[in-house]
VOPAGU-2260 file (C-alpha; in pm, 1 decimal, decimal comma):
REM VOPAGU-2260
SITE   aa  ch    i         X         Y         Z
SITE  UNK   A    0       0,0       0,0       0,0
SITE  UNK   A    1     153,7     323,7    -112,3
SITE  UNK   A    2     188,4     597,9     143,8
SITE  UNK   A    3      73,9     956,5      95,3
SITE  UNK   A    4     310,0    1249,1      34,5
SITE  UNK   A    5     542,4    1326,0     320,3
SITE  UNK   A    6     434,5    1624,2     528,6
SITE  UNK   A    7     656,1    1931,7     505,1
SITE  UNK   A    8     883,2    1979,1     802,0
SITE  UNK   A    9     767,3    2266,4    1027,8
SITE  UNK   A   10     974,1    2581,2     988,6
SITE  UNK   A   11    1065,9    2856,0    1232,3
SITE  UNK   A   12     902,0    3199,1    1225,3
SITE  UNK   A   13     940,3    3545,6    1376,0
SITE  UNK   A   14     663,9    3786,6    1477,6
SITE  UNK   A   15     604,5    4085,6    1705,7
SITE  UNK   A   16     565,5    3981,1    2067,1
SITE  UNK   A   17     203,6    3992,9    2181,8
SITE  UNK   A   18     278,7    4191,9    2495,6
SITE  UNK   A   19     552,3    4437,6    2403,0
SITE  UNK   A   20     585,5    4785,7    2266,6
SITE  UNK   A   21     380,6    5102,7    2287,8
SITE  UNK   A   22      93,7    4930,1    2105,0
SITE  UNK   A   23      47,3    4578,7    2251,1
SITE  UNK   A   24    -132,6    4305,1    2059,7
SITE  UNK   A   25    -507,5    4320,7    2025,9
SITE  UNK   A   26    -692,8    4008,1    1917,8
SITE  UNK   A   27    -480,6    3816,6    1666,2
SITE  UNK   A   28    -162,0    4008,9    1745,0
SITE  UNK   A   29      38,1    4287,0    1584,8
SITE  UNK   A   30     118,1    4278,3    1213,5
SITE  UNK   A   31     426,4    4492,0    1276,7
SITE  UNK   A   32     609,9    4672,2    1555,2
SITE  UNK   A   33     508,0    5033,3    1614,5
SITE  UNK   A   34     726,4    5263,9    1820,6
SITE  UNK   A   35     705,5    5637,7    1876,5
SITE  UNK   A   36     924,3    5866,0    2081,2
SITE  UNK   A   37    1104,8    6195,3    2098,7
SITE  UNK   A   38    1467,1    6247,3    1991,6
SITE  UNK   A   39    1695,1    6111,9    2262,5
SITE  UNK   A   40    1443,7    5855,8    2392,8
SITE  UNK   A   41    1500,6    5480,6    2432,8
SITE  UNK   A   42    1206,8    5260,1    2327,2
SITE  UNK   A   43    1163,3    4895,7    2428,2
SITE  UNK   A   44     989,7    4608,2    2252,1
SITE  UNK   A   45    1014,8    4233,7    2186,5
SITE  UNK   A   46    1003,5    3987,6    1900,0
SITE  UNK   A   47     894,9    3625,2    1932,3
SITE  UNK   A   48    1076,8    3343,6    1749,9
SITE  UNK   A   49     899,4    3008,2    1725,6
SITE  UNK   A   50    1079,2    2677,0    1670,9
SITE  UNK   A   51     818,7    2406,4    1602,0
SITE  UNK   A   52    1077,5    2148,6    1493,8
SITE  UNK   A   53    1215,1    1864,9    1702,1
SITE  UNK   A   54    1569,0    2008,4    1709,9
SITE  UNK   A   55    1723,5    2315,3    1876,3
SITE  UNK   A   56    1752,2    2622,1    1652,3
SITE  UNK   A   57    2020,8    2890,3    1654,3
SITE  UNK   A   58    1892,7    3228,1    1535,5
SITE  UNK   A   59    2090,9    3545,7    1470,7
SITE  UNK   A   60    1916,5    3884,1    1489,7
SITE  UNK   A   61    1997,1    4224,2    1341,7
SITE  UNK   A   62    1834,7    4560,0    1278,9
SITE  UNK   A   63    1783,2    4687,9     924,0
SITE  UNK   A   64    1660,5    4997,1     740,5
SITE  UNK   A   65    1351,0    4942,7     528,1
SITE  UNK   A   66    1360,1    5051,6     165,4
SITE  UNK   A   67    1153,5    5055,2    -152,8
SITE  UNK   A   68    1276,2    4866,9    -456,0
SITE  UNK   A   69    1246,9    5044,9    -787,5
SITE  UNK   A   70     906,9    4886,4    -853,7
SITE  UNK   A   71     772,4    4991,3    -513,4
SITE  UNK   A   72     799,7    4659,7    -330,5
SITE  UNK   A   73     954,5    4662,2      16,8
SITE  UNK   A   74    1306,9    4548,4      94,6
SITE  UNK   A   75    1584,1    4622,3     344,8
SITE  UNK   A   76    1911,0    4800,5     285,4
SITE  UNK   A   77    2234,9    4608,1     310,5
SITE  UNK   A   78    2386,7    4860,0     551,9
SITE  UNK   A   79    2183,7    5016,9     831,5
SITE  UNK   A   80    2235,6    5389,2     895,0
SITE  UNK   A   81    1894,8    5484,2    1037,1
SITE  UNK   A   82    1646,1    5280,7    1243,4
SITE  UNK   A   83    1834,6    4956,1    1188,8
SITE  UNK   A   84    2147,1    5109,8    1339,9
SITE  UNK   A   85    1949,5    5226,5    1644,8
SITE  UNK   A   86    1823,1    4876,4    1733,5
SITE  UNK   A   87    2004,5    4677,2    2001,3
SITE  UNK   A   88    1915,1    4323,5    2116,7
SITE  UNK   A   89    1954,3    4167,9    2457,2
SITE  UNK   A   90    2114,6    3881,8    2262,4
SITE  UNK   A   91    2208,0    3892,1    1893,6
SITE  UNK   A   92    2238,1    3515,4    1876,3
SITE  UNK   A   93    1971,0    3302,4    2047,2
SITE  UNK   A   94    1946,1    2925,7    2081,6
SITE  UNK   A   95    1582,9    2814,2    2090,7
SITE  UNK   A   96    1499,5    2463,2    2216,2
SITE  UNK   A   97    1279,1    2228,6    2012,3
SITE  UNK   A   98     907,2    2307,8    2007,9
SITE  UNK   A   99     963,9    2635,8    2192,0
SITE  UNK   A  100     863,4    2997,3    2139,4
SITE  UNK   A  101    1116,2    3246,7    2275,8
SITE  UNK   A  102    1077,3    3621,3    2321,9
SITE  UNK   A  103    1379,3    3839,7    2255,6
SITE  UNK   A  104    1382,3    4197,7    2397,3
SITE  UNK   A  105    1536,8    4485,0    2205,1
SITE  UNK   A  106    1562,2    4862,4    2230,4
SITE  UNK   A  107    1547,8    5145,9    1979,9
SITE  UNK   A  108    1770,8    5435,2    2090,8
SITE  UNK   A  109    1653,1    5743,7    1901,4
SITE  UNK   A  110    1944,8    5987,4    1853,9
SITE  UNK   A  111    1906,8    6336,0    1997,2
SITE  UNK   A  112    1938,5    6484,5    1648,4
SITE  UNK   A  113    1694,2    6248,4    1473,6
SITE  UNK   A  114    1464,1    6424,2    1228,1
SITE  UNK   A  115    1090,1    6411,5    1296,3
SITE  UNK   A  116     869,4    6179,8    1095,8
SITE  UNK   A  117     868,2    5815,2     992,0
SITE  UNK   A  118    1185,2    5605,2    1007,4
SITE  UNK   A  119    1091,9    5262,6     865,8
SITE  UNK   A  120    1304,8    4967,3     972,5
SITE  UNK   A  121    1294,5    4595,5    1041,8
SITE  UNK   A  122    1414,3    4321,5    1274,4
SITE  UNK   A  123    1569,2    4048,6    1061,5
SITE  UNK   A  124    1627,3    3694,4    1186,3
SITE  UNK   A  125    1846,3    3436,2    1013,8
SITE  UNK   A  126    1852,1    3061,3    1074,7
SITE  UNK   A  127    1897,9    2753,1     860,0
SITE  UNK   A  128    2011,9    2961,4     560,2
SITE  UNK   A  129    1688,1    3159,2     554,5
SITE  UNK   A  130    1602,1    3521,2     645,3
SITE  UNK   A  131    1271,4    3638,3     784,7
SITE  UNK   A  132    1176,4    3973,0     932,1
SITE  UNK   A  133     929,6    4192,9    1115,4
SITE  UNK   A  134     860,6    4551,9    1009,9
SITE  UNK   A  135     938,6    4829,7    1257,2
SITE  UNK   A  136     730,7    5145,7    1212,5
SITE  UNK   A  137     921,7    5410,3    1405,6
SITE  UNK   A  138     794,2    5765,4    1426,6
SITE  UNK   A  139    1006,7    6038,0    1579,2
SITE  UNK   A  140     789,2    6304,0    1741,2
SITE  UNK   A  141     777,1    6646,6    1579,3
SITE  UNK   A  142     633,7    6822,2    1272,2
SITE  UNK   A  143     531,2    6595,2     985,9
SITE  UNK   A  144     483,8    6670,0     617,1
SITE  UNK   A  145     304,7    6456,6     358,7
SITE  UNK   A  146     418,3    6548,2       6,6
SITE  UNK   A  147     488,4    6375,4    -323,6
SITE  UNK   A  148     566,6    6450,2    -687,5
SITE  UNK   A  149     473,1    6270,5   -1008,7
SITE  UNK   A  150     743,8    6273,3   -1275,5
SITE  UNK   A  151     848,7    6126,7   -1611,7
SITE  UNK   A  152     512,4    6017,2   -1750,4
SITE  UNK   A  153     573,4    5794,8   -2054,8
SITE  UNK   A  154     309,8    5636,6   -2280,3
SITE  UNK   A  155     428,5    5299,0   -2402,5
SITE  UNK   A  156     273,9    5019,0   -2602,7
SITE  UNK   A  157       5,0    4876,3   -2376,0
SITE  UNK   A  158      96,5    5078,6   -2064,0
SITE  UNK   A  159     161,4    5416,2   -1902,1
SITE  UNK   A  160     483,0    5447,6   -1699,0
SITE  UNK   A  161     551,1    5715,2   -1437,1
SITE  UNK   A  162     766,3    5790,6   -1131,4
SITE  UNK   A  163     641,6    5887,4    -784,1
SITE  UNK   A  164     872,8    6050,1    -528,7
SITE  UNK   A  165     792,8    6085,3    -157,4
SITE  UNK   A  166     906,4    6439,7     -78,5
SITE  UNK   A  167     781,9    6441,0     281,5
SITE  UNK   A  168     872,7    6263,9     605,8
SITE  UNK   A  169     575,6    6027,6     639,3
SITE  UNK   A  170     506,1    5688,7     481,3
SITE  UNK   A  171     240,5    5722,6     210,1
SITE  UNK   A  172     -30,0    5489,0      79,7
SITE  UNK   A  173     -84,2    5647,2    -264,6
SITE  UNK   A  174    -388,5    5638,8    -489,2
SITE  UNK   A  175    -373,3    5673,4    -868,9
SITE  UNK   A  176    -605,4    5854,5   -1109,8
SITE  UNK   A  177    -520,9    5849,3   -1480,6
SITE  UNK   A  178    -717,7    6023,9   -1755,2
SITE  UNK   A  179    -656,3    6035,2   -2131,1
SITE  UNK   A  180    -839,1    6262,4   -2377,7
SITE  UNK   A  181    -827,8    6183,3   -2749,1
SITE  UNK   A  182    -956,2    6357,9   -3060,9
SITE  UNK   A  183   -1288,7    6175,8   -3028,7
SITE  UNK   A  184   -1324,0    6217,5   -2652,0
SITE  UNK   A  185   -1209,6    6039,3   -2335,3
SITE  UNK   A  186    -991,2    5738,0   -2412,4
SITE  UNK   A  187    -917,1    5637,6   -2049,9
SITE  UNK   A  188   -1056,6    5727,6   -1707,5
SITE  UNK   A  189    -940,4    5509,8   -1418,4
SITE  UNK   A  190    -862,3    5539,8   -1047,8
SITE  UNK   A  191    -745,1    5286,1    -790,6
SITE  UNK   A  192    -537,7    5240,8    -477,2
SITE  UNK   A  193    -176,9    5148,2    -547,6
SITE  UNK   A  194     -34,0    4839,4    -371,7
SITE  UNK   A  195     264,8    5040,5    -251,1
SITE  UNK   A  196     387,3    5172,6      82,6
SITE  UNK   A  197     600,1    5466,3     -30,9
SITE  UNK   A  198     866,2    5538,5     230,0
SITE  UNK   A  199    1001,4    5890,4     297,6
SITE  UNK   A  200    1254,8    6011,8      43,0
SITE  UNK   A  201    1210,8    5716,0    -190,9
SITE  UNK   A  202    1144,1    5714,6    -567,1
SITE  UNK   A  203     954,1    5433,3    -737,7
SITE  UNK   A  204     881,6    5366,9   -1105,5
SITE  UNK   A  205     532,1    5232,6   -1163,2
SITE  UNK   A  206     338,5    5109,7   -1467,9
SITE  UNK   A  207     -34,2    5125,0   -1531,7
SITE  UNK   A  208    -160,5    4872,9   -1791,9
SITE  UNK   A  209    -348,4    5015,2   -2091,7
SITE  UNK   A  210    -430,7    4717,7   -2310,0
SITE  UNK   A  211    -730,4    4882,6   -2482,4
SITE  UNK   A  212    -546,7    5193,7   -2598,2
SITE  UNK   A  213    -686,7    5340,9   -2924,6
SITE  UNK   A  214    -545,1    5211,2   -3251,6
SITE  UNK   A  215    -554,2    5552,9   -3420,0
SITE  UNK   A  216    -568,3    5872,0   -3213,3
SITE  UNK   A  217    -376,8    6162,4   -3062,2
SITE  UNK   A  218    -414,9    6167,7   -2682,0
SITE  UNK   A  219    -313,7    6377,4   -2382,7
SITE  UNK   A  220    -253,7    6164,2   -2071,8
SITE  UNK   A  221    -269,7    6305,8   -1717,8
SITE  UNK   A  222    -147,7    6103,8   -1417,9
SITE  UNK   A  223    -253,1    6218,0   -1068,8
SITE  UNK   A  224    -134,1    6058,0    -743,9
SITE  UNK   A  225    -278,7    6145,8    -403,7
SITE  UNK   A  226    -217,2    6025,3     -47,4
SITE  UNK   A  227    -324,2    6102,3     308,0
SITE  UNK   A  228    -223,8    6428,1     468,5
SITE  UNK   A  229    -297,7    6631,6     156,1
SITE  UNK   A  230     -17,8    6490,5     -61,5
SITE  UNK   A  231    -103,5    6526,1    -431,9
SITE  UNK   A  232      60,7    6596,3    -766,1
SITE  UNK   A  233      -2,0    6551,0   -1138,8
SITE  UNK   A  234     204,2    6520,0   -1455,6
SITE  UNK   A  235     108,6    6480,9   -1820,2
SITE  UNK   A  236     234,5    6348,7   -2153,9
SITE  UNK   A  237     109,6    6333,0   -2512,5
SITE  UNK   A  238     110,2    6035,5   -2746,8
SITE  UNK   A  239      12,8    5949,3   -3104,0
SITE  UNK   A  240    -128,8    5609,1   -3188,1
SITE  UNK   A  241     -79,3    5502,7   -3550,6
SITE  UNK   A  242    -141,4    5145,9   -3679,7
SITE  UNK   A  243     185,9    5127,9   -3869,3
SITE  UNK   A  244     137,8    4773,8   -4009,4
SITE  UNK   A  245    -192,6    4878,5   -4167,8
SITE  UNK   A  246     -47,8    5207,2   -4292,5
SITE  UNK   A  247     249,2    5022,3   -4439,1
SITE  UNK   A  248      17,0    4782,5   -4621,5
SITE  UNK   A  249    -183,6    5068,6   -4773,8
SITE  UNK   A  250     133,5    5248,4   -4882,8
SITE  UNK   A  251     264,1    4929,4   -5043,2
SITE  UNK   A  252     -60,6    4886,3   -5238,5
SITE  UNK   A  253     -54,2    5249,5   -5351,3
SITE  UNK   A  254     310,6    5222,7   -5455,7
SITE  UNK   A  255     238,5    4907,7   -5653,8
SITE  UNK   A  256     -56,8    5069,6   -5826,0
SITE  UNK   A  257     154,2    5373,8   -5913,5
SITE  UNK   A  258     428,2    5159,6   -6068,3
SITE  UNK   A  259     177,9    4961,6   -6271,7
SITE  UNK   A  260      16,3    5279,5   -6403,4
SITE  UNK   A  261     357,1    5424,0   -6497,3
SITE  UNK   A  262     464,2    5119,7   -6696,3
SITE  UNK   A  263     123,2    5093,1   -6863,3
SITE  UNK   A  264     136,4    5453,2   -6979,9
SITE  UNK   A  265     498,0    5413,7   -7092,4
SITE  UNK   A  266     413,0    5114,0   -7309,1
SITE  UNK   A  267     104,6    5285,8   -7448,0
SITE  UNK   A  268     292,7    5607,2   -7537,2
SITE  UNK   A  269     251,6    5679,9   -7916,1
SITE  UNK   A  270     560,2    5682,0   -8145,3
SITE  UNK   A  271     546,8    6006,2   -8342,5
SITE  UNK   A  272     695,2    5989,6   -8706,3
SITE  UNK   A  273    1010,2    6188,4   -8781,6
SITE  UNK   A  274     951,5    6467,1   -9037,7
SITE  UNK   A  275    1094,0    6376,4   -9387,8
SITE  UNK   A  276    1330,3    6675,3   -9411,9
SITE  UNK   A  277    1480,9    6591,3   -9066,9
SITE  UNK   A  278    1516,7    6227,2   -9164,3
SITE  UNK   A  279    1706,3    6321,2   -9487,9
SITE  UNK   A  280    1941,7    6548,0   -9289,6
SITE  UNK   A  281    2019,4    6271,1   -9040,9
SITE  UNK   A  282    2092,4    6025,9   -9325,4
SITE  UNK   A  283    2335,8    6263,3   -9493,2
SITE  UNK   A  284    2521,7    6295,1   -9160,5
SITE  UNK   A  285    2535,5    5916,5   -9131,1
SITE  UNK   A  286    2323,7    5907,4   -8814,3
SITE  UNK   A  287    2044,4    5707,6   -8974,6
SITE  UNK   A  288    2088,7    5408,6   -9204,2
SITE  UNK   A  289    1845,3    5324,2   -9479,0
SITE  UNK   A  290    1646,4    5014,2   -9432,9
SITE  UNK   A  291    1779,0    4724,9   -9644,2
């Protein structure tokens, strides 16, 4: 009797501790770690590492600065110079017994000269050749500004590309509105929330699909991005849509017809007789031979 597929071995995980931080868990727990304090303050929190396997697990911990990739997805920087550099663990290397969940305390020491606003970071754990992390949403008390710019709008085949830059000091959840007017009226009118958390000071390059773009038209495209706190900006671009394969086919047909007409007229051109006195003159000069 054949056995079923082998069950996957349980893997370790890291999560915010249910009872730590300035915003303790409520219900199913915290999706991330939130910390807020003034410059010069020291904030405390915990992460929980679970080892469901039957063997002890050695885990190393480090702080990291969060970052946006070029396409807007979240990542961490290789070298920490902001929040990641301010995180200190009670133990950077922890050995967790089998089938055990351990809580590891850490602190975030906010420098006295830290700028107000959001400082996104992460706690990254590594074990068994794998990295896993927990987001740290740190806000330094003080004035905040929500601002963004939209730049470099480009109309491409099947899409509209554009850049968004966070010019403020808060993390933004942007929303897109794109409108295109053609010769015959509106060619596109769309709005939606963008699946991006745009971190302060970061630039991302985004693409909006436009599969039903007109085949033949001249359009003006306007891209508007808004976010909480009054952040908003727009940028525009123009584009011409020409069905070049069809135009090329028509030109080829017209060229062929023109050539055919030329050769037809050339072959049908009448041969006018040479006047007798001019023919005699040419014969005397030897330029025309008499027919045999």
